N, C-alpha and C positions, 0 to 999 in steps of 0.2 A: 515394708517401709518404702515410701515414695520419695524419690530424690527430686532435686530441682531440674528444670529443663536443661540446664547446662551440664548435666552429669556426664562425666568422662566414663565411658563404659568399662574402662579398665578396672573400675572400682565395683563393678557389678558381677555377681556370680553368673558365669556362662561357660560353655565349652570352649576349648581352645580352637576348635574348628570354626565356630561362629565368630570368635574374636578375630581370627585370621581373615575371614571373609570381610568383616567390617574394615580392618586395617588395609587389606588389599584394594578396597574400593574407596580408600581415603576418607572414610567416615570417622571423624574425630570425636564427636559427641553423639550420644545415643539419640538425642532429639533430632539429629539430621536425617535419621531413617524415614521420618514422616515426610520428607521432601521427595521421596521416591514411591512409586506404586509397588504394591506387593509383587507384581509380576516381574519387576526389575530384579528383585532379589532371587527369584527362581532361576534367572539366567546367569547368576554368579557362579563361578567355578567352585565346586565342592558343596553347593547348596542343594541339599536334597529335602525330602518331605520332613524328615525328623528335625533337621536343622532349621527349617522354615517354621515348624511348630515351636521350636525353642525361641526363635526370634520373636514370634507373635506373643509367646508367654512372657518373655522378658519385657517387651514393650508394654504389655497390659499391666504388668506389675509396677511399671514406672509411670503409668498414666499416659502412655504415648499410643496414639491410634494410627495404624497403617491403613491405607485406603487402596482400593483397586483403581485401575486406569479409569474405569467408568465413573467412579466416585470423585475422581480428581478433576474431571472435565466440568 
C-alpha cells in the first residue's frame, strides 16, 4: 500500500530503532527523508547497515526515493 507524501511515519510498520532515529533527527513526515542524502542517515546515531536497509525498503514501499550526495548535486 502506498501512502500520500504527507504520511506520518508513525503509521507505517518499522522498527523502533528506525522510528527513534527519525524522531531524534526531527523528521516528522516520511517524505522529509528525501531532503537528505543517503550518507546523512549513515552518520545518525544507531544507524547501521541493517537499519539503513530497512529505511530504504520502507521508502521504496512508500514511493520515496533517497539519493546519494552526487545525485543531489
